[in-house]
C-alpha positions in Angstrom: 8.4 29.1 12.6 5.0 27.3 12.4 3.9 25.8 15.7 1.9 22.6 16.0 -1.5 22.9 17.7 -0.8 19.7 19.5 2.6 19.9 21.2 5.3 17.3 20.6 8.7 16.7 22.2 10.5 17.5 19.0 10.0 20.1 16.3 8.1 18.7 13.3 10.4 18.9 10.3 9.4 21.7 7.8 10.9 23.8 5.1 11.3 27.5 5.9 9.7 30.1 3.7 7.9 27.4 1.7 4.7 28.8 0.0 2.4 26.3 -1.7 1.8 28.7 -4.6 5.5 28.9 -5.5 7.7 26.5 -7.4 9.2 24.0 -4.9 13.0 24.2 -4.9 13.9 21.7 -2.2 12.5 18.7 -0.3 13.1 16.8 2.9 14.8 13.4 2.8 15.5 11.0 5.6 19.1 10.3 6.5 20.3 7.6 8.8 18.8 7.1 12.3 16.4 9.8 13.3 17.9 12.5 11.1 16.8 14.2 7.9 18.3 16.6 5.4 17.1 19.4 3.1 17.8 18.5 -0.5 17.9 21.1 -3.2 15.7 20.7 -6.3 12.4 19.1 -7.0 11.4 15.8 -5.4 12.1 13.2 -8.1 9.1 11.3 -9.4 8.8 7.6 -10.0 6.2 8.1 -12.7 7.1 7.2 -16.2 6.8 10.7 -17.8 7.0 13.2 -15.0 10.7 14.2 -14.7 11.2 15.1 -18.4 7.7 16.7 -18.6 8.5 18.9 -15.6 11.6 20.2 -17.2 9.8 21.0 -20.4 6.9 22.8 -18.6 9.4 24.8 -16.5 11.1 26.1 -19.6 7.8 26.8 -21.4 6.6 28.8 -18.4 9.8 30.7 -18.1 9.7 31.6 -21.8 6.2 33.1 -21.5 4.1 30.1 -22.9 5.2 30.4 -26.6 2.8 28.9 -29.0 -0.2 29.0 -26.7 -3.4 30.7 -27.9 -4.0 34.3 -26.9 -6.9 33.1 -24.8 -4.8 30.6 -22.9 -2.1 33.1 -22.2 -4.6 35.6 -20.9 -6.1 33.0 -18.6 -2.7 31.8 -17.3 -1.7 35.4 -16.5 -5.0 36.1 -14.8 -4.9 32.9 -12.7 -1.3 33.0 -11.6 0.4 36.3 -12.3 -1.8 38.6 -10.3 -3.1 38.7 -6.7 -6.7 37.9 -6.0 -9.0 39.2 -3.2 -9.3 37.1 -0.1 -11.6 34.1 -0.2 -10.8 32.5 3.1 -9.9 34.9 6.0 -8.1 38.1 5.2 -5.1 36.9 3.2 -4.8 37.3 -0.6 -6.0 34.2 -2.5 -3.5 32.2 -4.5 -3.9 29.0 -6.5 -1.4 26.3 -5.5 1.6 25.6 -7.7 0.5 21.9 -8.0 -2.8 23.1 -9.5 -0.9 25.5 -11.8 1.5 22.8 -13.0 -1.4 20.5 -13.8 -3.3 22.9 -16.0 -0.1 24.2 -17.6 0.9 20.6 -18.6 -2.6 19.9 -20.0 -2.5 23.1 -22.1 1.1 22.5 -23.3 0.4 18.9 -24.5 -2.9 19.9 -26.1 -2.0 23.2 -27.7 1.8 22.8 -28.4 2.4 19.1 -28.8 -1.1 18.5 -30.2 -1.1 14.8 -29.3 -4.1 12.7 -30.3 -2.8 9.5 -28.8 -0.7 8.5 -25.7 2.0 6.5 -27.6 3.8 9.5 -29.1 3.6 11.2 -25.6 5.2 8.1 -24.0 7.9 7.8 -26.7 9.0 11.4 -26.2 8.9 11.7 -22.5 9.4 8.3 -20.9 12.1 7.9 -18.3 15.0 5.6 -19.2 15.8 3.7 -16.0 19.4 2.6 -15.9 21.3 0.6 -13.4 18.7 -2.1 -13.2 18.6 -5.7 -14.6 15.9 -4.7 -17.0 15.8 -2.8 -20.3 15.7 1.0 -20.0 13.4 1.2 -23.0 9.7 0.8 -23.5 8.1 -1.5 -26.1 4.6 -1.3 -27.6 2.6 -4.2 -29.0 -0.9 -4.7 -30.4 -2.8 -8.0 -30.6 -5.2 -9.2 -33.3 -8.2 -7.6 -31.5 -6.5 -4.2 -31.5 -5.7 -4.1 -27.8 -2.4 -2.2 -27.2 0.1 -2.8 -24.5 3.3 -1.2 -23.2 6.1 -3.2 -21.7 8.2 -1.2 -19.3 10.1 -1.1 -16.0 8.1 -0.1 -12.8 10.5 1.7 -10.4 8.0 1.7 -7.6 7.9 -2.2 -7.7 11.5 -2.7 -9.1 9.9 -5.0 -11.7 9.2 -5.2 -15.4 5.8 -5.9 -16.8 3.1 -5.0 -19.2 0.1 -2.6 -19.1 -2.8 -2.0 -21.4 -2.9 1.3 -23.2 -6.0 3.4 -24.2 -7.5 2.7 -27.6 -5.8 4.3 -30.6 -6.6 8.0 -31.0 -8.1 8.2 -27.5 -6.3 11.1 -25.8 -6.1 10.1 -22.2 -4.2 11.8 -19.4 -4.0 11.3 -15.6 -3.4 13.8 -12.9 -1.9 12.4 -9.7 -2.6 14.7 -6.8 -2.6 14.0 -3.1 -6.0 14.2 -1.3 -6.6 17.8 -0.1 -4.4 19.4 -2.8 -7.3 20.8 -4.8 -8.1 18.5 -7.7 -11.5 20.2 -8.1 -9.8 23.5 -9.0 -7.8 21.8 -11.8 -11.1 20.4 -13.1 -12.5 24.0 -13.1 -9.4 25.2 -14.9 -9.9 22.7 -17.6 -13.5 23.7 -18.1 -12.8 27.4 -18.3 -9.8 27.0 -20.5 -11.5 24.7 -23.1 -14.8 26.7 -23.0 -13.2 30.1 -23.7 -10.8 28.7 -26.3 -13.7 27.3 -28.3 -15.6 30.5 -27.9 -12.9 33.1 -28.4 -10.5 31.3 -30.7 -13.3 29.7 -32.8 -11.4 26.5 -32.6 -13.5 23.3 -32.7 -10.6 21.2 -31.4 -11.7 22.5 -28.0 -14.7 21.1 -26.2 -17.6 23.1 -24.8 -19.4 20.1 -23.4 -18.0 18.5 -20.2 -18.8 15.3 -18.3 -17.5 14.9 -14.8 -17.9 11.4 -13.4 -17.8 10.3 -9.8 -17.5 6.6 -8.6 -20.3 6.8 -6.0 -23.0 9.0 -4.5 -20.7 10.3 -1.7 -18.1 11.7 -4.0 -20.8 13.0 -6.3 -22.3 15.0 -3.4 -18.9 16.5 -2.5 -18.5 17.6 -6.1 -22.1 18.9 -6.3 -21.3 21.2 -3.4 -18.8 23.0 -5.6 -20.5 22.8 -9.0 -24.2 23.3 -8.2 -25.2 26.6 -10.0 -21.6 26.9 -11.1 -20.7 28.0 -7.6 -17.0 27.2 -7.8 -16.5 29.3 -11.0 -18.1 32.3 -9.3 -16.7 32.1 -5.8 -13.1 31.7 -6.9 -11.2 33.7 -9.5 -11.5 31.4 -12.5 -13.1 33.8 -15.0 -11.8 37.3 -15.8 -14.4 39.9 -15.0 -14.6 41.1 -18.7 -15.5 37.6 -19.8 -18.2 36.8 -17.3 -21.0 38.0 -19.6 -20.1 35.3 -22.1 -20.0 32.5 -19.5 -23.2 30.4 -20.4 -22.5 27.0 -18.9 -25.5 24.8 -18.3 -25.0 22.7 -15.2 -26.7 19.3 -15.3 -26.7 17.4 -12.0 -28.0 14.0 -10.9 -31.7 13.8 -11.2 -32.0 16.4 -13.9 -33.4 14.4 -16.8 -34.3 17.4 -19.0 -32.8 17.4 -22.5 -29.3 18.6 -23.0 -28.5 21.9 -24.8 -26.8 21.7 -28.1 -23.6 23.0 -26.5 -22.1 24.4 -23.2 -23.2 21.5 -21.0 -21.5 20.6 -17.8 -22.8 17.2 -16.7 -22.0 15.9 -13.2 -23.1 12.5 -12.2 -22.0 9.2 -10.6 -21.1 6.3 -12.9 -24.1 4.2 -11.9 -26.5 6.9 -13.4 -24.4 6.9 -16.5 -24.8 3.2 -17.4 -28.1 2.2 -15.7 -30.7 2.4 -18.4 -34.5 2.4 -18.5 -34.3 0.8 -21.9 -33.8 -2.6 -20.4 -35.4 -5.6 -21.9 -39.2 -5.1 -22.2 -41.5 -7.9 -21.1 -45.1 -7.1 -21.9 -47.7 -8.0 -19.3 -50.5 -8.6 -21.8 -51.5 -8.8 -25.4 -52.3 -5.0 -25.5 -48.8 -4.1 -24.3 -47.3 -6.6 -26.7 -49.0 -4.7 -29.6 -48.7 -1.1 -28.4 -45.2 -1.5 -26.7 -43.9 0.1 -23.5 -46.2 2.6 -21.8 -45.2 6.3 -22.2 -43.7 7.8 -19.1 -46.0 9.9 -17.0 -43.6 12.9 -16.7 -43.7 14.8 -20.1 -40.7 17.0 -19.0 -38.5 13.9 -18.5 -36.4 12.9 -21.4 -37.4 9.5 -22.9 -33.7 8.8 -23.4 -31.1 7.6 -20.9 -28.3 10.0 -19.8 -25.9 7.9 -21.8 -28.0 8.2 -24.9 -28.4 12.0 -24.6 -24.6 12.4 -24.1 -23.9 10.3 -27.2 -25.9 12.9 -29.3 -23.5 15.7 -28.5 -21.0 16.8 -31.2 -18.1 17.2 -28.7 -17.2 16.2 -25.2 -14.3 16.3 -22.7 -14.5 13.7 -19.9 -13.0 14.0 -16.4 -13.1 11.2 -13.9 -12.7 11.9 -10.1 -11.2 9.2 -7.9 -10.2 7.5 -11.2 -8.5 4.5 -9.6 -12.1 3.0 -9.8 -12.3 3.4 -13.6 -11.3 -0.2 -14.2 -13.6 -1.7 -11.6 -15.5 -4.2 -13.7 -18.7 -4.0 -11.6 -18.9 -0.2 -12.2 -18.8 -0.6 -16.0 -17.0 2.8 -16.0 -14.5 2.1 -18.7 -17.0 0.4 -20.8 -19.5 3.3 -20.6 -17.0 6.0 -21.5 -15.6 4.0 -24.4 -19.1 3.7 -25.8 -19.4 7.5 -25.7 -16.0 7.9 -27.3 -17.0 5.6 -30.2 -20.3 7.4 -30.8 -19.3 11.1 -30.6 -18.1 12.5 -33.9 -14.3 12.5 -33.8 -14.3 10.8 -30.4 -13.7 12.4 -27.0 -11.6 15.6 -27.1 -9.8 14.5 -24.0 -10.2 12.0 -21.2 -8.6 13.1 -17.9 -8.3 10.9 -14.8 -7.9 12.5 -11.4 -6.8 10.5 -8.4 -4.3 10.4 -5.6 -3.4 6.9 -6.8 -4.2 6.5 -10.5 -3.4 2.8 -10.8 -4.5 -0.2 -12.7 -6.1 -3.3 -11.0 -2.6 -4.9 -11.2 -1.2 -2.2 -8.8 0.8 -0.3 -11.4 0.7 3.4 -12.1 -0.9 4.5 -15.3 1.8 5.2 -17.9 -0.2 8.3 -19.1 0.2 10.2 -15.8 1.3 13.8 -16.7 1.4 15.4 -13.3 2.6 14.0 -10.0 2.0 15.8 -6.6 2.7 13.3 -3.8 1.7 13.4 -0.2 5.2 14.2 0.9 5.3 17.4 -1.0 1.7 18.3 0.1 2.9 18.0 3.7 6.0 20.2 3.0 3.7 22.7 1.3 1.5 22.7 4.4 -1.7 22.2 2.5 -2.7 19.0 4.3 -2.3 17.8 7.9 1.1 16.3 8.9 0.4 12.5 9.2 2.1 10.8 12.2 2.2 7.1 12.8 1.6 6.3 16.5 3.3 3.0 17.5 2.2 1.1 20.5 5.6 0.0 21.5 6.2 -3.7 22.4 2.6 -4.7 21.5 1.9 -7.4 18.9 -1.4 -7.9 17.1 -3.6 -10.0 19.3 -4.9 -13.3 17.9 -8.3 -15.2 18.0 -10.4 -12.0 18.2 -14.1 -12.5 19.1 -16.9 -10.1 19.9 -16.5 -11.1 23.6 -12.8 -10.3 23.9 -12.4 -7.5 21.2 -12.2 -4.8 23.9 -9.7 -6.6 26.1 -7.6 -7.7 23.2 -7.4 -4.2 21.6 -7.6 -2.4 25.0 -4.3 -0.7 24.7 -5.0 0.6 21.2 -8.4 2.0 22.3 -6.9 3.6 25.4 -4.1 5.1 23.3 -6.6 6.6 20.8 -8.8 8.0 23.6 -5.8 9.5 25.5 -4.5 11.1 22.3 -8.0 12.5 21.5 -8.2 14.0 25.0 -4.9 15.8 24.4 -6.1 17.0 21.0 -9.4 18.2 22.4 -7.6 20.4 24.9 -5.2 21.7 22.3 -7.8 22.5 19.7 -10.0 24.5 22.2 -7.4 27.3 21.7 -8.4 27.6 18.0 -12.1 27.0 18.5 -12.2 23.5 16.9 -13.4 20.1 17.9 -11.2 17.1 16.9 -12.8 13.9 15.9 -11.6 10.3 16.5 -12.4 7.8 13.8 -12.2 4.1 14.6 -12.3 1.4 11.9 -13.4 -2.0 13.1 -13.4 -5.4 11.5 -17.1 -6.2 11.8 -20.3 -4.4 12.8 -20.4 -6.4 16.0 -16.9 -5.3 16.9 -17.8 -1.7 16.2 -20.8 -2.0 18.6 -18.6 -3.6 21.3 -16.0 -0.9 21.1 -18.6 1.9 21.1 -20.2 0.4 24.2 -16.8 0.3 25.9 -16.0 3.9 25.1 -19.5 5.0 26.3 -18.7 3.3 29.7 -15.3 5.1 30.1 -16.0 8.1 27.9 -16.5 10.5 30.8 -12.9 10.0 31.8 -11.9 11.6 28.5 -14.7 14.1 28.3 -16.9 12.1 25.9 -20.6 11.6 26.6 -22.7 8.7 25.3 -24.5 10.8 22.8 -21.2 12.1 21.3 -20.3 8.7 19.9 -21.7 7.6 16.5 -21.6 4.1 15.1 -22.0 3.5 11.4 -23.0 0.0 10.3 -22.3 -1.3 6.8 -23.7 -4.2 4.7 -21.7 -7.2 3.7 -20.1 -5.3 0.8 -18.7 -2.6 3.1 -21.2 0.0 2.0 -23.4 2.0 4.4 -26.8 0.3 4.8 -29.3 2.1 2.6 -31.7 2.4 5.6 -29.1 4.5 7.4 -27.6 6.3 4.5 -29.6 9.5 4.4 -29.6 10.2 8.2 -25.9 9.4 8.5 -25.0 11.5 5.4 -26.6 14.5 7.0 -24.9 13.9 10.4 -21.4 13.2 9.0 -21.7 16.1 6.7 -22.3 18.3 9.7 -19.5 16.8 11.9 -17.2 19.7 11.2 -19.7 22.2 12.6 -18.6 23.4 16.0 -22.1 22.9 17.3 -22.2 19.3 16.2 -21.8 16.9 19.2 -20.1 14.0 17.5 -16.5 13.4 18.8 -16.0 9.7 18.0 -17.1 7.7 15.0 -16.8 3.9 15.1 -17.5 1.9 12.0 -16.4 -0.8 9.6 -16.5 1.9 6.9 -13.1 2.5 5.4 -13.4 6.3 5.1 -14.3 6.0 1.5 -13.7 8.8 -0.9 -16.1 11.7 -0.4 -16.4 11.3 3.5 -14.3 14.4 3.9 -14.4 15.2 7.6 -11.9 17.9 8.1 -12.0 17.6 11.9 -10.7 14.1 12.0 -7.3 14.3 13.7 -6.9 10.7 15.0 -7.5 7.5 13.0 -7.5 4.1 14.9 -7.3 1.2 12.4 -8.2 -2.2 13.9 -9.0 -4.0 10.6 -7.2 -7.1 9.5 -7.0 -5.8 5.9 -6.4 -9.3 4.4 -7.9 -8.1 1.2 -6.7 -5.4 -1.1 -7.4 -1.9 0.2 -6.4 1.5 -0.9 -4.5 3.2 1.9 -6.1 6.5 1.2 -9.4 4.9 2.2 -7.8 4.4 5.5 -6.4 7.8 6.2 -6.9 10.0 3.2 -10.1 11.5 4.4 -8.5 12.8 7.5 -5.7 14.7 5.7 -7.7 17.8 4.7 -7.0 20.9 6.8 -9.6 22.5 9.0 -10.6 25.9 7.7 -10.2 29.1 9.6 -7.0 28.1 11.4 -3.9 30.3 10.9 -1.4 28.9 8.5 1.3 29.4 11.1 -0.3 26.6 13.2 0.5 23.1 12.1 -2.4 20.6 12.1 -1.5 16.9 12.5 -3.3 13.6 11.8 -2.3 10.8 14.2 -2.7 7.3 12.8 -2.8 4.4 15.3 -3.3 0.8 14.3 -2.3 -2.8 14.5 0.7 -4.1 12.6 -1.2 -4.8 9.4 -2.7 -1.3 9.4 0.8 0.2 10.0 2.3 -1.7 7.1 -0.3 -0.3 4.8 -0.1 3.3 5.9 3.7 3.2 5.8 3.4 2.7 2.1 2.2 6.3 1.9 5.8 7.4 2.3 6.8 9.4 -0.7 3.5 8.7 -2.3 0.4 10.6 -3.3 -2.0 9.1 -0.7 -0.9 5.6 -0.7 -0.4 2.5 -2.7 -3.4 0.7 -4.2 -3.5 -2.6 -2.3 -0.9 -4.4 -0.4 -0.7 -7.1 -3.0 2.4 -6.6 -5.1 2.1 -8.1 -8.6 4.8 -10.7 -9.3 7.5 -10.3 -12.0 6.9 -11.9 -15.4 7.2 -15.7 -14.8 9.4 -18.1 -16.7 9.1 -21.9 -16.9 12.2 -23.8 -15.7 12.7 -27.4 -16.8 15.5 -29.9 -17.7 16.5 -29.9 -21.4 17.2 -33.1 -23.3 20.3 -31.5 -25.0 21.7 -30.8 -21.5 21.6 -34.3 -20.1 25.4 -34.5 -19.9 25.1 -32.0 -17.0 22.6 -34.1 -15.0 23.4 -34.6 -11.3 22.1 -37.4 -9.0 21.7 -36.6 -5.3 21.2 -39.4 -2.7 17.9 -39.4 -1.0 18.0 -39.8 2.8 15.6 -40.3 5.6 14.9 -37.4 7.9 17.1 -37.1 11.0 14.6 -35.7 13.5 11.2 -36.7 14.7 8.8 -35.6 17.4 7.8 -37.8 20.4 4.5 -36.2 21.4 4.0 -38.9 24.0 6.7 -37.2 26.1 4.5 -34.1 26.6 2.5 -35.7 29.4 5.7 -36.3 31.4 7.1 -32.8 31.3 7.4 -31.1 34.7 7.6 -27.4 34.3 8.6 -26.9 38.0 12.1 -28.1 36.9 12.4 -25.2 34.4 14.4 -22.1 35.6 12.7 -19.0 36.7 12.9 -15.9 34.5 12.0 -13.1 36.9 12.0 -12.4 40.6 8.8 -11.8 42.5 9.6 -8.0 42.5 8.6 -8.0 38.8 5.0 -8.4 39.8 5.0 -5.1 41.7 6.4 -3.0 38.9 4.1 -0.2 37.5 3.1 -0.9 33.9 2.6 1.8 31.3 1.9 1.6 27.5 4.6 3.5 25.6 3.6 5.4 22.4 6.1 6.6 19.8 5.1 9.0 17.1 6.9 9.6 13.8 6.3 11.6 10.7 4.8 9.2 8.1 6.6 10.5 5.0 10.0 10.8 6.7 10.1 8.1 9.4 11.4 10.8 11.9 10.4 10.3 15.6 8.9 13.5 17.0 7.2 12.4 20.3 6.8 9.8 23.0 4.0 9.4 25.5 2.9 7.0 28.2 -0.7 5.9 28.9 -2.2 3.6 31.5 -3.5 0.2 30.5 -7.3 0.2 31.1 -8.4 -3.0 29.4 -6.5 -6.1 30.5 -6.9 -9.4 28.7 -8.1 -12.4 30.7 -5.3 -14.6 32.1 -6.5 -17.7 30.3 -6.4 -15.8 27.0 -2.9 -14.6 27.7 -1.8 -18.1 28.5 -3.5 -19.5 25.4 -1.7 -17.0 23.3 1.7 -18.0 24.9 0.8 -21.7 24.4 0.1 -21.1 20.7 3.4 -19.2 20.3 5.3 -22.0 22.0 3.8 -24.5 19.6 4.7 -22.3 16.7 8.3 -21.8 17.8 8.8 -25.4 18.7 7.1 -26.6 15.5 4.5 -28.6 17.4 1.0 -29.4 16.0 -2.3 -30.5 17.3 -1.2 -30.6 21.0 -2.7 -27.4 22.5 -4.5 -29.5 25.2 -1.1 -30.7 26.4 0.9 -27.5 26.0 -1.5 -25.1 27.7 -1.3 -26.8 31.1 2.5 -26.8 30.9 2.4 -23.0 30.2 -0.1 -22.2 32.9 1.7 -24.3 35.5 5.0 -22.6 34.7 3.6 -19.1 34.9 1.9 -19.8 38.2 4.7 -21.8 39.9 8.1 -21.0 38.5 8.2 -17.9 36.2 8.3 -15.3 39.0 10.0 -17.4 41.8 6.7 -17.4 43.8 3.5 -19.4 43.6 0.4 -17.6 42.4 -2.9 -19.1 43.1 -5.0 -17.9 40.1 -4.1 -17.1 36.5 -6.7 -14.3 36.6 -4.9 -12.3 39.3 -4.8 -8.7 37.9 -1.3 -8.1 39.1 -0.2 -11.2 37.1 -2.2 -10.3 34.0 -0.7 -6.8 33.9 2.8 -8.3 33.7 2.1 -11.3 31.4 0.4 -9.0 28.8 3.8 -7.3 28.2 5.4 -8.4 25.0 9.0 -8.9 26.3 7.6 -11.0 29.1 5.6 -13.1 26.7 8.6 -13.5 24.4 10.8 -14.6 27.2 8.3 -17.2 28.5 7.7 -18.4 24.9 11.4 -18.8 24.1 12.2 -20.8 27.3 9.2 -23.1 27.1 9.7 -23.7 23.4 13.3 -24.8 24.0 12.5 -26.9 27.0 9.5 -28.7 25.5 11.3 -29.2 22.2 14.3 -30.7 24.1 12.0 -33.1 25.9 10.1 -34.3 22.8 12.7 -34.4 20.0 14.3 -37.6 18.9 17.5 -37.7 16.7 18.4 -40.5 14.3 21.4 -41.2 12.1 21.4 -40.0 8.5 20.5 -43.0 6.3 20.5 -43.2 2.5 17.0 -44.3 1.7 14.5 -44.1 -1.2 14.9 -43.3 -4.9 17.9 -41.2 -5.9 17.1 -37.5 -6.8 18.0 -37.0 -10.5 17.8 -33.4 -11.5 16.7 -34.4 -15.0 13.6 -35.9 -13.6 12.5 -32.6 -12.0 9.0 -31.6 -13.2 9.0 -28.2 -14.9 8.0 -25.3 -12.6 7.1 -21.6 -12.9 9.7 -19.2 -11.5 8.9 -15.6 -10.7 12.3 -14.4 -9.4 15.6 -13.8 -11.0 16.9 -16.2 -13.7 19.9 -16.4 -16.0 21.1 -18.7 -18.7 24.2 -20.9 -18.1 25.9 -23.7 -20.0 26.9 -26.3 -17.4 23.4 -27.0 -16.1 20.7 -29.5 -17.0 18.1 -26.7 -16.7 17.1 -24.1 -19.3 17.5 -21.4 -16.7 19.3 -21.1 -13.4 16.8 -19.9 -10.8 18.2 -17.2 -8.4 16.8 -15.3 -5.5 19.3 -12.4 -5.6 22.1 -10.8 -7.6 24.8 -12.6 -5.6 23.3 -16.0 -6.5 23.3 -15.0 -10.1 27.0 -13.9 -9.9 27.9 -17.1 -8.2 26.1 -19.2 -10.8 28.2 -17.5 -13.5 31.3 -18.2 -11.5 30.4 -22.0 -11.4 29.6 -21.9 -15.1 33.1 -20.5 -15.9 35.1 -22.4 -13.3 37.7 -24.6 -14.9 37.2 -27.5 -12.5 33.3 -27.6 -12.5 31.7 -30.2 -14.8 28.1 -29.5 -13.9 26.1 -27.6 -11.4 22.5 -26.6 -10.7 20.4 -24.2 -8.5 18.4 -26.4 -6.2 15.5 -24.0 -5.3 13.2 -26.5 -3.5 14.3 -29.7 -5.2 16.4 -31.0 -2.3 16.1 -30.5 1.4 17.3 -31.9 4.8 15.9 -31.4 8.2 17.6 -29.6 11.1 16.8 -28.4 14.7 16.4 -24.7 14.9 17.5 -22.4 17.8 13.9 -22.4 19.0 13.8 -26.2 19.1 11.6 -26.6 16.1 12.3 -29.2 13.4 12.7 -27.2 10.2 13.8 -27.8 6.6 16.9 -26.5 4.9 17.0 -26.0 1.1 20.6 -25.5 0.0 21.3 -23.1 -2.9 23.5 -25.1 -5.3 24.9 -28.6 -6.1 28.0 -28.9 -8.2 30.3 -31.7 -9.6 34.0 -30.9 -9.5 36.6 -32.9 -11.4 39.7 -33.5 -9.3 42.3 -35.5 -11.2 40.4 -38.6 -12.3 37.7 -38.5 -9.7 34.6 -36.4 -9.1 33.8 -34.5 -5.9 30.2 -33.5 -5.2 29.5 -30.2 -3.5 26.6 -28.7 -1.7 27.1 -24.9 -1.9 25.4 -22.2 0.1 25.7 -18.5 -0.7 25.2 -15.9 2.0 25.2 -12.1 1.6 24.5 -11.6 5.3 24.0 -13.6 8.5 20.7 -15.3 9.2 19.3 -17.0 12.3 19.9 -20.8 12.5 22.8 -20.6 9.9 25.1 -22.5 12.3 22.5 -25.2 12.8 22.0 -25.6 9.0 25.8 -25.8 8.5 26.1 -28.6 11.1 23.2 -30.5 9.6 24.4 -30.4 6.0 28.0 -31.3 7.0 26.6 -34.2 9.0 24.6 -35.2 5.9 27.7 -35.0 3.6 29.8 -37.1 5.9 27.1 -39.8 6.2 26.4 -39.9 2.5 30.1 -40.1 1.6 30.5 -43.2 3.8 27.3 -44.9 2.5 27.7 -44.3 -1.2 31.5 -44.2 -1.8 31.1 -40.8 -3.6 32.8 -37.9 -1.9 30.3 -35.1 -0.8 31.5 -31.8 0.6 29.8 -28.7 1.9 31.0 -25.1 1.4 29.5 -21.9 2.8 30.3 -19.0 0.4 30.0 -15.6 2.1 29.7 -12.7 -0.3 32.3 -10.6 1.6 34.9 -13.4 1.2 33.9 -14.2 -2.4 34.4 -10.6 -3.5 38.1 -10.5 -2.2 40.3 -11.1 -5.3 37.4 -12.7 -7.2 39.1 -11.9 -10.6 41.9 -14.3 -9.7 39.6 -17.0 -8.3 39.0 -19.1 -11.4 38.2 -22.5 -9.9 36.1 -23.9 -7.0 39.3 -25.3 -5.5 40.8 -21.9 -5.3 37.6 -20.5 -3.8 37.5 -23.2 -1.2 41.2 -22.6 -0.2 40.5 -18.8 0.1 37.5 -19.5 2.3 39.5 -21.9 4.5 42.4 -19.5 4.9 40.1 -16.7 6.0 37.8 -18.7 8.3 40.2 -21.4 9.5 37.7 -23.9 8.1 35.0 -22.7 10.5 31.7 -21.5 9.0 
């Protein structure tokens, strides 16, 4: 049984006898509570093509690769069917199964299926998703400009939408592999396979020129470590010994501007070098330059052409993109540059392969041309990356109103937690001769400086000296300042060296791709992440295993952060290394509007004045000394600890708890200000902080703990008031008391222009919608399947003349449980024909109980009674709970029968 280097209360879930070079035959899945189970079979993929492709590749492998070239069969046998000498340590070397499956799939599709376009691939292997409200099929379209699109269902979003497809006859594939699983090896497989097939099979379908593109200099440098002088091909068993004499690959790196060979070129560069050109617009400085043209360059060995121009002169090319989720970044001109190559090379690109942990479009949808899926969850089970653990700071909410002056106090518990965990990691990793690194992500450079200063002051407590903390500043785009780049690059590249002194890195930098520091074992994320961000930028760089540690020792990556950060990294569950942005694209919208031919189903709703108003003048007369106390004075003497809970990220299983001391305590006035703002929010008060704050401070000092306290800055008081349950209790009590003192209630009065549904302006709707007959609108807008089912019930009910979904067309006010004045938007309005008269109904559907439901029920019933008396038309209210609706619903054919059923089961009580 593998043992974690850092000890936890519970065993980390793992799969016995799992080897990463063997076909996975089971996976872990969370059950209810804190339990998990071992499920037989492969982990299902949500990618469009993967499940069917996997089955096909498994059969092809088991049958001995029928139809593959002799060269390909020999390579596959050499790579995967024989043992290789040790490369790391003393154990035999094996390629991972995820690497094997990726190259097998590429070979199968290229040699056996012989696709030249992605549409036939998608047609043959796409998943048909059943059991949804959307079509299980895929549809293809092409506009007048030749741009092709696919319309399909996205299971990861549970939505339907469109995606652009590659140009016709551009063979493009994507490999989705978790960070740390060895994408570079798959790239090397592709080069060796294509090179030797062209050489030995004399088949010009195969490329012998290769372009590997990186999104930035940092990723480029990581790749250059492997490919400089063809190191990766020689260090690892990629080329059979008997073939090495014919291996003549010309490696071209960044800065090498010599001419390309006619064939056998391997070009590695970052995308900026590919599209930036010296043939920019020429502006002569004088008449001589105007006549003679641009001056010749001084270096005769330097090609007069740009890299892009030299590449376009090759007669064949296979392109690979690393971190390919950047391909569609407009500012990188990546897609544009590669398409220009495709259009200029005879016959176009042989193949375009995207490599990424998250190969997704800017609209946050996975590429439909993904042919291999290796998610983080499986990488963890295969033990080829660290086990990621989310560390919760229990009962702590994100602080508000952060400034450079209070950043350390506001985030003190998070910083203390990270340092305490680092200290434990440091002790544990001494046993294996490694130095763990703590990486802290701040919101701004100023915040990073303040946190670094605070850690330097208290660092000795944890075994961290001032010169062991590194701060990385970035410019306003989030990139490392150019002035710091070279020195930082050298220092960060050396962090994993045991002799390197750096233990803590503090920065705004989001651990961009390429910053692969294997020794990072703790990530503290204190960024707001309001903008879109790739989660793998947040933690992906810490996932890679430290070298030279026995495989029977489990390495972990602990991720600590504020609520926003946790929400993002939780999206890593069952994913490669995350979901590309927290923004979820909306479903396809529809326009909802009244229709002229449906005017017979129009309904008029009386407009009324609001029932509640706020008397802010009463704030000055509130005496908080009359409010009840919440705690005894003994509460002030309790010892306070910060509780940490840790759970496995991909399973949600808790494995450890720990307590730490609170070192950084917020100021009393900041804590009181936070409570005052929360009181205003709960009570629905605006622009009255100057009145609410004194009430809060007076209550805390004089009544909350049954004793008088002379100063809001007393440390004993601050330690208690900073606790979330204490804050919530004070907030709830004060919100109710202040609301009670300031709210004024009026009678419901019909007032203003009547609300005719036929006068509703058209609006865009991005949720569920169905077509019905008895409504004035072209669609019935719904929020959930139960509302759609109920709309169909009304449409077919014998006693209903007309109905409509109200969305936000009609509202009344009510008083919430917290004392706030809020608005209630009922679900439906309906007109029922009873004998010769009409009864008007406000109808509310509920699948489950929600806060304030009773308050809403009372408010709408009060409205119905008042409007009935004032208009002479009968208005009624009915709450339709799904559990009651479903009982005998086949026999419930009228609203009258439904109302009787609900009354019989509830006794007329909501």
